[in-house]
FIKOLZA-1660 file (N, C-alpha, C; in steps of 0.1 Angstrom, whole numbers, plus 5000, padded with zeros to 4 digits):
% residues 229
   i   px   py   pz ch aa at
   1 9252 1701 8680  A  X  N
   1 9248 1704 8693  A  X CA
   1 9246 1691 8702  A  X  C
   2 9260 1692 8712  A  X  N
   2 9260 1682 8720  A  X CA
   2 9252 1684 8731  A  X  C
   3 9244 1669 8737  A  X  N
   3 9234 1670 8745  A  X CA
   3 9237 1661 8754  A  X  C
   4 9234 1661 8767  A  X  N
   4 9236 1652 8777  A  X CA
   4 9222 1650 8784  A  X  C
   5 9219 1638 8784  A  X  N
   5 9203 1635 8787  A  X CA
   5 9205 1624 8801  A  X  C
   6 9201 1631 8813  A  X  N
   6 9194 1618 8823  A  X CA
   6 9182 1620 8826  A  X  C
   7 9182 1608 8836  A  X  N
   7 9161 1607 8839  A  X CA
   7 9163 1594 8854  A  X  C
   8 9154 1600 8863  A  X  N
   8 9153 1590 8876  A  X CA
   8 9166 1591 8883  A  X  C
   9 9170 1603 8885  A  X  N
   9 9177 1607 8897  A  X CA
   9 9176 1602 8910  A  X  C
  10 9161 1601 8911  A  X  N
  10 9157 1600 8926  A  X CA
  10 9169 1604 8937  A  X  C
  11 9172 1616 8934  A  X  N
  11 9182 1618 8947  A  X CA
  11 9194 1621 8942  A  X  C
  12 9201 1615 8932  A  X  N
  12 9214 1611 8931  A  X CA
  12 9221 1625 8922  A  X  C
  13 9228 1630 8921  A  X  N
  13 9232 1641 8916  A  X CA
  13 9248 1635 8905  A  X  C
  14 9249 1632 8894  A  X  N
  14 9260 1627 8884  A  X CA
  14 9264 1638 8879  A  X  C
  15 9276 1636 8878  A  X  N
  15 9283 1642 8872  A  X CA
  15 9284 1647 8859  A  X  C
  16 9283 1660 8850  A  X  N
  16 9276 1659 8840  A  X CA
  16 9287 1665 8831  A  X  C
  17 9292 1657 8820  A  X  N
  17 9303 1661 8812  A  X CA
  17 9294 1677 8803  A  X  C
  18 9308 1681 8801  A  X  N
  18 9305 1696 8793  A  X CA
  18 9297 1694 8781  A  X  C
  19 9287 1700 8781  A  X  N
  19 9277 1703 8770  A  X CA
  19 9269 1714 8762  A  X  C
  20 9260 1712 8754  A  X  N
  20 9254 1727 8752  A  X CA
  20 9240 1724 8759  A  X  C
  21 9235 1715 8758  A  X  N
  21 9225 1713 8765  A  X CA
  21 9221 1701 8772  A  X  C
  22 9219 1703 8785  A  X  N
  22 9218 1691 8798  A  X CA
  22 9199 1689 8796  A  X  C
  23 9194 1678 8797  A  X  N
  23 9180 1674 8797  A  X CA
  23 9178 1666 8808  A  X  C
  24 9171 1671 8816  A  X  N
  24 9166 1663 8826  A  X CA
  24 9154 1656 8826  A  X  C
  25 9148 1643 8826  A  X  N
  25 9139 1639 8822  A  X CA
  25 9125 1634 8828  A  X  C
  26 9128 1640 8846  A  X  N
  26 9117 1634 8854  A  X CA
  26 9123 1625 8865  A  X  C
  27 9117 1626 8874  A  X  N
  27 9118 1615 8889  A  X CA
  27 9131 1622 8891  A  X  C
  28 9133 1637 8893  A  X  N
  28 9146 1640 8903  A  X CA
  28 9146 1640 8912  A  X  C
  29 9134 1640 8923  A  X  N
  29 9133 1641 8936  A  X CA
  29 9134 1627 8944  A  X  C
  30 9139 1630 8959  A  X  N
  30 9135 1617 8965  A  X CA
  30 9120 1617 8971  A  X  C
  31 9115 1607 8974  A  X  N
  31 9104 1607 8983  A  X CA
  31 9104 1611 8995  A  X  C
  32 9110 1605 9001  A  X  N
  32 9109 1608 9018  A  X CA
  32 9121 1617 9021  A  X  C
  33 9114 1626 9031  A  X  N
  33 9123 1636 9040  A  X CA
  33 9122 1632 9055  A  X  C
  34 9131 1625 9058  A  X  N
  34 9128 1619 9072  A  X CA
  34 9115 1614 9074  A  X  C
  35 9107 1615 9084  A  X  N
  35 9094 1606 9083  A  X CA
  35 9082 1611 9074  A  X  C
  36 9087 1621 9067  A  X  N
  36 9075 1627 9054  A  X CA
  36 9076 1624 9044  A  X  C
  37 9065 1621 9040  A  X  N
  37 9063 1615 9027  A  X CA
  37 9061 1628 9015  A  X  C
  38 9069 1629 9004  A  X  N
  38 9067 1640 8996  A  X CA
  38 9050 1643 8992  A  X  C
  39 9041 1634 8988  A  X  N
  39 9031 1635 8983  A  X CA
  39 9020 1643 8995  A  X  C
  40 9027 1641 9008  A  X  N
  40 9017 1645 9014  A  X CA
  40 9024 1658 9018  A  X  C
  41 9036 1664 9019  A  X  N
  41 9041 1671 9020  A  X CA
  41 9051 1678 9009  A  X  C
  42 9048 1685 9000  A  X  N
  42 9056 1686 8988  A  X CA
  42 9059 1700 8987  A  X  C
  43 9059 1706 8998  A  X  N
  43 9067 1717 9002  A  X CA
  43 9085 1712 9006  A  X  C
  44 9086 1701 9011  A  X  N
  44 9100 1698 9020  A  X CA
  44 9104 1693 9006  A  X  C
  45 9100 1685 8988  A  X  N
  45 9107 1683 8984  A  X CA
  45 9109 1694 8976  A  X  C
  46 9102 1707 8971  A  X  N
  46 9105 1717 8968  A  X CA
  46 9116 1728 8973  A  X  C
  47 9122 1725 8986  A  X  N
  47 9127 1729 8990  A  X CA
  47 9142 1723 8988  A  X  C
  48 9141 1711 8987  A  X  N
  48 9152 1702 8990  A  X CA
  48 9155 1705 8971  A  X  C
  49 9147 1706 8960  A  X  N
  49 9153 1713 8945  A  X CA
  49 9158 1725 8949  A  X  C
  50 9155 1734 8957  A  X  N
  50 9164 1745 8954  A  X CA
  50 9172 1748 8966  A  X  C
  51 9178 1737 8972  A  X  N
  51 9190 1732 8981  A  X CA
  51 9196 1728 8973  A  X  C
  52 9192 1715 8967  A  X  N
  52 9201 1707 8963  A  X CA
  52 9202 1707 8944  A  X  C
  53 9186 1704 8939  A  X  N
  53 9190 1703 8922  A  X CA
  53 9193 1717 8916  A  X  C
  54 9187 1731 8921  A  X  N
  54 9187 1740 8912  A  X CA
  54 9204 1742 8915  A  X  C
  55 9214 1744 8926  A  X  N
  55 9227 1745 8923  A  X CA
  55 9238 1737 8918  A  X  C
  56 9230 1722 8916  A  X  N
  56 9238 1716 8907  A  X CA
  56 9235 1717 8892  A  X  C
  57 9222 1724 8887  A  X  N
  57 9221 1728 8875  A  X CA
  57 9229 1738 8869  A  X  C
  58 9230 1749 8883  A  X  N
  58 9237 1762 8882  A  X CA
  58 9249 1757 8880  A  X  C
  59 9256 1750 8887  A  X  N
  59 9269 1748 8887  A  X CA
  59 9276 1734 8873  A  X  C
  60 9263 1729 8864  A  X  N
  60 9262 1721 8858  A  X CA
  60 9274 1728 8842  A  X  C
  61 9281 1719 8838  A  X  N
  61 9290 1729 8824  A  X CA
  61 9281 1724 8815  A  X  C
  62 9271 1733 8812  A  X  N
  62 9264 1734 8803  A  X CA
  62 9258 1744 8797  A  X  C
  63 9256 1749 8783  A  X  N
  63 9253 1762 8782  A  X CA
  63 9236 1764 8788  A  X  C
  64 9227 1755 8787  A  X  N
  64 9216 1758 8790  A  X CA
  64 9209 1742 8796  A  X  C
  65 9198 1742 8807  A  X  N
  65 9192 1733 8810  A  X CA
  65 9178 1728 8806  A  X  C
  66 9175 1721 8804  A  X  N
  66 9155 1716 8802  A  X CA
  66 9155 1706 8814  A  X  C
  67 9143 1712 8820  A  X  N
  67 9139 1702 8834  A  X CA
  67 9129 1698 8831  A  X  C
  68 9121 1683 8828  A  X  N
  68 9107 1685 8832  A  X CA
  68 9108 1672 8848  A  X  C
  69 9097 1673 8848  A  X  N
  69 9092 1664 8863  A  X CA
  69 9088 1650 8857  A  X  C
  70 9087 1643 8867  A  X  N
  70 9079 1625 8865  A  X CA
  70 9073 1623 8878  A  X  C
  71 9070 1615 8879  A  X  N
  71 9056 1610 8887  A  X CA
  71 9062 1607 8901  A  X  C
  72 9075 1608 8904  A  X  N
  72 9077 1610 8918  A  X CA
  72 9080 1624 8923  A  X  C
  73 9079 1634 8913  A  X  N
  73 9081 1647 8915  A  X CA
  73 9068 1656 8923  A  X  C
  74 9063 1653 8932  A  X  N
  74 9053 1657 8942  A  X CA
  74 9054 1673 8941  A  X  C
  75 9065 1678 8940  A  X  N
  75 9067 1697 8942  A  X CA
  75 9063 1701 8930  A  X  C
  76 9063 1693 8918  A  X  N
  76 9064 1700 8906  A  X CA
  76 9046 1699 8899  A  X  C
  77 9040 1686 8906  A  X  N
  77 9024 1685 8908  A  X CA
  77 9015 1696 8913  A  X  C
  78 9024 1701 8927  A  X  N
  78 9017 1708 8938  A  X CA
  78 9015 1725 8928  A  X  C
  79 9000 1729 8924  A  X  N
  79 9002 1743 8919  A  X CA
  79 9007 1750 8926  A  X  C
  80 9008 1751 8937  A  X  N
  80 9017 1762 8948  A  X CA
  80 9033 1760 8943  A  X  C
  81 9037 1751 8947  A  X  N
  81 9054 1746 8945  A  X CA
  81 9055 1749 8927  A  X  C
  82 9049 1740 8922  A  X  N
  82 9053 1743 8909  A  X CA
  82 9056 1755 8905  A  X  C
  83 9044 1763 8904  A  X  N
  83 9046 1774 8898  A  X CA
  83 9059 1783 8905  A  X  C
  84 9063 1781 8916  A  X  N
  84 9073 1788 8925  A  X CA
  84 9088 1784 8918  A  X  C
  85 9086 1769 8918  A  X  N
  85 9099 1766 8916  A  X CA
  85 9103 1767 8896  A  X  C
  86 9092 1769 8891  A  X  N
  86 9097 1777 8875  A  X CA
  86 9101 1785 8877  A  X  C
  87 9098 1796 8886  A  X  N
  87 9101 1806 8886  A  X CA
  87 9115 1812 8893  A  X  C
  88 9117 1799 8905  A  X  N
  88 9129 1799 8911  A  X CA
  88 9143 1792 8904  A  X  C
  89 9138 1788 8893  A  X  N
  89 9149 1780 8885  A  X CA
  89 9165 1791 8883  A  X  C
  90 9175 1784 8884  A  X  N
  90 9184 1792 8880  A  X CA
  90 9186 1797 8867  A  X  C
  91 9198 1809 8864  A  X  N
  91 9197 1815 8849  A  X CA
  91 9206 1804 8842  A  X  C
  92 9196 1803 8831  A  X  N
  92 9203 1791 8819  A  X CA
  92 9193 1781 8820  A  X  C
  93 9183 1776 8828  A  X  N
  93 9179 1765 8833  A  X CA
  93 9161 1767 8832  A  X  C
  94 9156 1758 8826  A  X  N
  94 9141 1758 8824  A  X CA
  94 9136 1750 8830  A  X  C
  95 9121 1750 8834  A  X  N
  95 9115 1741 8838  A  X CA
  95 9105 1741 8830  A  X  C
  96 9103 1732 8822  A  X  N
  96 9091 1730 8809  A  X CA
  96 9083 1719 8811  A  X  C
  97 9069 1725 8813  A  X  N
  97 9059 1713 8813  A  X CA
  97 9048 1717 8803  A  X  C
  98 9045 1706 8797  A  X  N
  98 9035 1706 8784  A  X CA
  98 9040 1717 8773  A  X  C
  99 9051 1723 8772  A  X  N
  99 9054 1734 8768  A  X CA
  99 9066 1732 8754  A  X  C
 100 9068 1742 8747  A  X  N
 100 9079 1742 8732  A  X CA
 100 9087 1752 8742  A  X  C
 101 9101 1748 8740  A  X  N
 101 9110 1760 8738  A  X CA
 101 9121 1761 8728  A  X  C
 102 9125 1771 8726  A  X  N
 102 9136 1773 8713  A  X CA
 102 9146 1777 8721  A  X  C
 103 9161 1767 8718  A  X  N
 103 9172 1770 8720  A  X CA
 103 9179 1769 8716  A  X  C
 104 9188 1782 8713  A  X  N
 104 9197 1788 8701  A  X CA
 104 9211 1774 8698  A  X  C
 105 9213 1773 8685  A  X  N
 105 9220 1768 8681  A  X CA
 105 9228 1766 8671  A  X  C
 106 9240 1779 8672  A  X  N
 106 9246 1786 8663  A  X CA
 106 9242 1795 8657  A  X  C
 107 9243 1796 8641  A  X  N
 107 9233 1807 8634  A  X CA
 107 9214 1802 8636  A  X  C
 108 9210 1791 8639  A  X  N
 108 9199 1784 8642  A  X CA
 108 9197 1783 8652  A  X  C
 109 9183 1771 8653  A  X  N
 109 9179 1774 8668  A  X CA
 109 9169 1757 8668  A  X  C
 110 9170 1751 8681  A  X  N
 110 9163 1735 8680  A  X CA
 110 9150 1738 8692  A  X  C
 111 9140 1733 8686  A  X  N
 111 9127 1731 8694  A  X CA
 111 9127 1720 8704  A  X  C
 112 9120 1722 8719  A  X  N
 112 9123 1708 8725  A  X CA
 112 9110 1713 8731  A  X  C
 113 9101 1699 8733  A  X  N
 113 9090 1701 8738  A  X CA
 113 9090 1689 8751  A  X  C
 114 9085 1694 8761  A  X  N
 114 9088 1681 8772  A  X CA
 114 9077 1681 8783  A  X  C
 115 9075 1670 8787  A  X  N
 115 9060 1665 8792  A  X CA
 115 9063 1656 8804  A  X  C
 116 9060 1658 8812  A  X  N
 116 9060 1649 8829  A  X CA
 116 9054 1636 8826  A  X  C
 117 9041 1630 8815  A  X  N
 117 9033 1626 8823  A  X CA
 117 9034 1612 8819  A  X  C
 118 9027 1602 8826  A  X  N
 118 9025 1589 8822  A  X CA
 118 9016 1579 8826  A  X  C
 119 9016 1571 8820  A  X  N
 119 9000 1562 8820  A  X CA
 119 8999 1558 8835  A  X  C
 120 8986 1558 8839  A  X  N
 120 8981 1556 8851  A  X CA
 120 8984 1547 8858  A  X  C
 121 8993 1545 8870  A  X  N
 121 8994 1536 8879  A  X CA
 121 8995 1538 8893  A  X  C
 122 8987 1531 8900  A  X  N
 122 8982 1538 8912  A  X CA
 122 8981 1550 8912  A  X  C
 123 8991 1556 8926  A  X  N
 123 8980 1571 8928  A  X CA
 123 8996 1578 8931  A  X  C
 124 9005 1582 8918  A  X  N
 124 9016 1589 8918  A  X CA
 124 9014 1598 8912  A  X  C
 125 9023 1611 8913  A  X  N
 125 9021 1624 8905  A  X CA
 125 9019 1624 8890  A  X  C
 126 9014 1629 8882  A  X  N
 126 9015 1634 8867  A  X CA
 126 9009 1621 8860  A  X  C
 127 9001 1618 8865  A  X  N
 127 8997 1606 8858  A  X CA
 127 8982 1612 8847  A  X  C
 128 8980 1602 8837  A  X  N
 128 8970 1606 8831  A  X CA
 128 8964 1592 8821  A  X  C
 129 8952 1593 8820  A  X  N
 129 8945 1580 8813  A  X CA
 129 8950 1581 8799  A  X  C
 130 8945 1572 8790  A  X  N
 130 8952 1573 8773  A  X CA
 130 8944 1583 8767  A  X  C
 131 8930 1585 8770  A  X  N
 131 8924 1596 8765  A  X CA
 131 8927 1612 8769  A  X  C
 132 8936 1611 8780  A  X  N
 132 8940 1626 8785  A  X CA
 132 8956 1627 8779  A  X  C
 133 8962 1617 8776  A  X  N
 133 8973 1617 8770  A  X CA
 133 8971 1618 8756  A  X  C
 134 8966 1614 8749  A  X  N
 134 8961 1618 8737  A  X CA
 134 8962 1632 8733  A  X  C
 135 8952 1641 8744  A  X  N
 135 8949 1657 8744  A  X CA
 135 8967 1658 8745  A  X  C
 136 8970 1658 8753  A  X  N
 136 8983 1660 8760  A  X CA
 136 8993 1661 8748  A  X  C
 137 8998 1651 8743  A  X  N
 137 9006 1652 8729  A  X CA
 137 8996 1656 8718  A  X  C
 138 8984 1659 8714  A  X  N
 138 8980 1664 8703  A  X CA
 138 8987 1682 8702  A  X  C
 139 8988 1686 8711  A  X  N
 139 8992 1698 8711  A  X CA
 139 9012 1698 8704  A  X  C
 140 9018 1688 8707  A  X  N
 140 9031 1689 8702  A  X CA
 140 9031 1690 8686  A  X  C
 141 9036 1701 8681  A  X  N
 141 9039 1706 8667  A  X CA
 141 9043 1694 8656  A  X  C
 142 9042 1695 8651  A  X  N
 142 9049 1686 8639  A  X CA
 142 9063 1691 8635  A  X  C
 143 9074 1684 8637  A  X  N
 143 9085 1686 8634  A  X CA
 143 9094 1695 8646  A  X  C
 144 9088 1694 8659  A  X  N
 144 9095 1695 8670  A  X CA
 144 9110 1688 8670  A  X  C
 145 9120 1693 8665  A  X  N
 145 9133 1688 8673  A  X CA
 145 9132 1674 8682  A  X  C
 146 9133 1679 8692  A  X  N
 146 9134 1670 8708  A  X CA
 146 9117 1668 8710  A  X  C
 147 9113 1657 8714  A  X  N
 147 9099 1653 8725  A  X CA
 147 9114 1645 8739  A  X  C
 148 9106 1653 8749  A  X  N
 148 9112 1650 8763  A  X CA
 148 9098 1645 8768  A  X  C
 149 9099 1631 8775  A  X  N
 149 9088 1626 8778  A  X CA
 149 9092 1618 8788  A  X  C
 150 9089 1619 8805  A  X  N
 150 9090 1610 8816  A  X CA
 150 9088 1597 8807  A  X  C
 151 9079 1593 8806  A  X  N
 151 9076 1576 8801  A  X CA
 151 9078 1574 8787  A  X  C
 152 9080 1562 8784  A  X  N
 152 9091 1562 8771  A  X CA
 152 9075 1557 8763  A  X  C
 153 9078 1557 8752  A  X  N
 153 9070 1551 8741  A  X CA
 153 9066 1538 8742  A  X  C
 154 9054 1531 8740  A  X  N
 154 9053 1516 8741  A  X CA
 154 9060 1508 8730  A  X  C
 155 9069 1498 8736  A  X  N
 155 9078 1489 8730  A  X CA
 155 9093 1494 8720  A  X  C
 156 9095 1506 8731  A  X  N
 156 9107 1511 8732  A  X CA
 156 9115 1517 8745  A  X  C
 157 9124 1510 8751  A  X  N
 157 9131 1517 8767  A  X CA
 157 9116 1510 8777  A  X  C
 158 9105 1504 8773  A  X  N
 158 9098 1504 8779  A  X CA
 158 9094 1487 8787  A  X  C
 159 9100 1482 8787  A  X  N
 159 9104 1463 8789  A  X CA
 159 9105 1463 8806  A  X  C
 160 9095 1459 8810  A  X  N
 160 9094 1455 8826  A  X CA
 160 9097 1440 8828  A  X  C
 161 9105 1435 8837  A  X  N
 161 9098 1419 8841  A  X CA
 161 9096 1424 8856  A  X  C
 162 9086 1413 8857  A  X  N
 162 9080 1410 8869  A  X CA
 162 9086 1398 8875  A  X  C
 163 9098 1401 8883  A  X  N
 163 9106 1394 8895  A  X CA
 163 9099 1381 8901  A  X  C
 164 9087 1385 8902  A  X  N
 164 9079 1371 8909  A  X CA
 164 9072 1362 8897  A  X  C
 165 9066 1366 8890  A  X  N
 165 9063 1360 8876  A  X CA
 165 9072 1357 8868  A  X  C
 166 9081 1365 8863  A  X  N
 166 9087 1363 8853  A  X CA
 166 9082 1370 8841  A  X  C
 167 9072 1372 8840  A  X  N
 167 9063 1376 8831  A  X CA
 167 9075 1391 8825  A  X  C
 168 9068 1394 8811  A  X  N
 168 9073 1405 8804  A  X CA
 168 9065 1413 8800  A  X  C
 169 9063 1428 8805  A  X  N
 169 9054 1437 8800  A  X CA
 169 9065 1445 8791  A  X  C
 170 9053 1455 8781  A  X  N
 170 9054 1465 8778  A  X CA
 170 9048 1476 8785  A  X  C
 171 9054 1486 8792  A  X  N
 171 9041 1495 8800  A  X CA
 171 9048 1512 8794  A  X  C
 172 9051 1511 8781  A  X  N
 172 9052 1525 8776  A  X CA
 172 9038 1528 8771  A  X  C
 173 9036 1539 8765  A  X  N
 173 9025 1549 8763  A  X CA
 173 9024 1546 8744  A  X  C
 174 9013 1540 8742  A  X  N
 174 9007 1536 8727  A  X CA
 174 9004 1554 8719  A  X  C
 175 8999 1561 8730  A  X  N
 175 8997 1574 8726  A  X CA
 175 9008 1581 8723  A  X  C
 176 9018 1585 8728  A  X  N
 176 9033 1585 8728  A  X CA
 176 9039 1583 8717  A  X  C
 177 9037 1570 8710  A  X  N
 177 9042 1561 8699  A  X CA
 177 9040 1566 8686  A  X  C
 178 9019 1566 8687  A  X  N
 178 9018 1578 8677  A  X CA
 178 9020 1589 8675  A  X  C
 179 9024 1597 8686  A  X  N
 179 9027 1609 8682  A  X CA
 179 9042 1615 8676  A  X  C
 180 9048 1601 8680  A  X  N
 180 9064 1600 8676  A  X CA
 180 9061 1598 8660  A  X  C
 181 9052 1590 8657  A  X  N
 181 9050 1587 8643  A  X CA
 181 9043 1602 8635  A  X  C
 182 9037 1609 8641  A  X  N
 182 9031 1623 8639  A  X CA
 182 9040 1634 8634  A  X  C
 183 9045 1636 8643  A  X  N
 183 9056 1644 8646  A  X CA
 183 9069 1644 8638  A  X  C
 184 9075 1633 8637  A  X  N
 184 9087 1630 8632  A  X CA
 184 9098 1637 8642  A  X  C
 185 9099 1632 8650  A  X  N
 185 9112 1645 8662  A  X CA
 185 9127 1640 8652  A  X  C
 186 9135 1647 8659  A  X  N
 186 9151 1645 8653  A  X CA
 186 9153 1634 8666  A  X  C
 187 9151 1631 8677  A  X  N
 187 9151 1623 8688  A  X CA
 187 9139 1626 8698  A  X  C
 188 9140 1615 8705  A  X  N
 188 9133 1612 8718  A  X CA
 188 9142 1610 8730  A  X  C
 189 9138 1617 8744  A  X  N
 189 9143 1616 8755  A  X CA
 189 9134 1612 8763  A  X  C
 190 9134 1600 8771  A  X  N
 190 9126 1594 8780  A  X CA
 190 9133 1586 8792  A  X  C
 191 9127 1582 8803  A  X  N
 191 9133 1577 8812  A  X CA
 191 9115 1564 8818  A  X  C
 192 9118 1567 8832  A  X  N
 192 9109 1562 8836  A  X CA
 192 9111 1547 8843  A  X  C
 193 9111 1540 8830  A  X  N
 193 9111 1524 8828  A  X CA
 193 9126 1521 8833  A  X  C
 194 9129 1520 8845  A  X  N
 194 9145 1521 8846  A  X CA
 194 9155 1515 8840  A  X  C
 195 9150 1498 8837  A  X  N
 195 9155 1488 8832  A  X CA
 195 9157 1488 8814  A  X  C
 196 9151 1501 8811  A  X  N
 196 9148 1502 8796  A  X CA
 196 9158 1510 8788  A  X  C
 197 9167 1514 8800  A  X  N
 197 9176 1526 8796  A  X CA
 197 9185 1520 8786  A  X  C
 198 9187 1527 8776  A  X  N
 198 9193 1523 8762  A  X CA
 198 9188 1532 8751  A  X  C
 199 9193 1528 8738  A  X  N
 199 9189 1541 8726  A  X CA
 199 9182 1524 8717  A  X  C
 200 9175 1532 8709  A  X  N
 200 9162 1524 8704  A  X CA
 200 9160 1533 8693  A  X  C
 201 9152 1529 8679  A  X  N
 201 9149 1535 8669  A  X CA
 201 9137 1530 8668  A  X  C
 202 9129 1538 8664  A  X  N
 202 9114 1535 8655  A  X CA
 202 9112 1544 8646  A  X  C
 203 9105 1541 8632  A  X  N
 203 9106 1546 8622  A  X CA
 203 9118 1555 8617  A  X  C
 204 9126 1553 8621  A  X  N
 204 9140 1561 8617  A  X CA
 204 9143 1572 8629  A  X  C
 205 9133 1573 8643  A  X  N
 205 9137 1582 8652  A  X CA
 205 9144 1581 8663  A  X  C
 206 9155 1581 8668  A  X  N
 206 9163 1576 8680  A  X CA
 206 9153 1576 8691  A  X  C
 207 9151 1570 8697  A  X  N
 207 9147 1569 8712  A  X CA
 207 9159 1565 8722  A  X  C
 208 9158 1577 8732  A  X  N
 208 9166 1572 8743  A  X CA
 208 9160 1571 8759  A  X  C
 209 9166 1560 8766  A  X  N
 209 9161 1559 8776  A  X CA
 209 9172 1566 8785  A  X  C
 210 9170 1574 8794  A  X  N
 210 9182 1577 8802  A  X CA
 210 9180 1579 8815  A  X  C
 211 9171 1569 8821  A  X  N
 211 9175 1566 8832  A  X CA
 211 9187 1565 8840  A  X  C
 212 9193 1566 8853  A  X  N
 212 9204 1566 8855  A  X CA
 212 9205 1555 8867  A  X  C
 213 9194 1550 8873  A  X  N
 213 9190 1537 8880  A  X CA
 213 9186 1525 8874  A  X  C
 214 9188 1515 8884  A  X  N
 214 9179 1502 8878  A  X CA
 214 9164 1501 8887  A  X  C
 215 9160 1492 8885  A  X  N
 215 9148 1487 8891  A  X CA
 215 9148 1487 8908  A  X  C
 216 9158 1485 8912  A  X  N
 216 9163 1487 8927  A  X CA
 216 9166 1498 8933  A  X  C
 217 9166 1509 8923  A  X  N
 217 9165 1522 8930  A  X CA
 217 9182 1524 8933  A  X  C
 218 9196 1517 8925  A  X  N
 218 9207 1518 8927  A  X CA
 218 9210 1525 8912  A  X  C
 219 9223 1532 8913  A  X  N
 219 9227 1538 8902  A  X CA
 219 9236 1533 8899  A  X  C
 220 9233 1525 8885  A  X  N
 220 9236 1519 8876  A  X CA
 220 9244 1523 8861  A  X  C
 221 9240 1538 8862  A  X  N
 221 9239 1538 8843  A  X CA
 221 9249 1558 8840  A  X  C
 222 9254 1559 8833  A  X  N
 222 9260 1571 8832  A  X CA
 222 9250 1585 8826  A  X  C
 223 9251 1593 8825  A  X  N
 223 9245 1605 8814  A  X CA
 223 9248 1598 8805  A  X  C
 224 9235 1602 8795  A  X  N
 224 9238 1599 8782  A  X CA
 224 9241 1607 8773  A  X  C
 225 9255 1609 8764  A  X  N
 225 9258 1616 8755  A  X CA
 225 9255 1618 8740  A  X  C
 226 9246 1628 8735  A  X  N
 226 9242 1627 8724  A  X CA
 226 9245 1636 8714  A  X  C
 227 9251 1638 8705  A  X  N
 227 9251 1646 8694  A  X CA
 227 9240 1648 8685  A  X  C
 228 9235 1661 8681  A  X  N
 228 9227 1660 8674  A  X CA
 228 9232 1671 8664  A  X  C
 229 9231 1666 8655  A  X  N
 229 9231 1674 8642  A  X CA
 229 9220 1680 8633  A  X  C
% end
């Protein structure tokens, strides 16, 4: 299966190479719409998804698409807009939030679990405490083929450098790391920490941070192409 994965679009629409599966791992939308901030008016962000992201997904040369949200995606967090958007997704595209989906792959299938949550930080969307994250990740079944998480696991694709102090921090989730060790997926797709972009390995499991922007929100990375055997 040929997979193309992206995260942290923040309004950018990258060209997608032909693939069997397109994975979008959150932070899809812009934050501002004129003078309005999406946190206060998520319906504006939701309409942007319908007008911009859903046509982009429909036109992508992908047999199937999986999308989950991130901490900037207030429209997905809204009880009303989140349900509507899941229903309005174009044919072949699925909005997946803390759920498992089976995607055909020839004579077999690939199971994908996607989750939008991140460690609590300020007042963003889709944030949970470590205890709450433990409960969310406990639902991921052992042997799930692909785990899609907006945030990275601790120590892999989560390196952040404070430009003022020069201090290096690892901001990923310890709970997600423990879940990877329990579930043993074939691969993990994440984003959230922009400068963590790249491929990592933990306990034999490939972890891909597929952000397409840097910490200054400039688009600097290309979509990640992955061959899953």
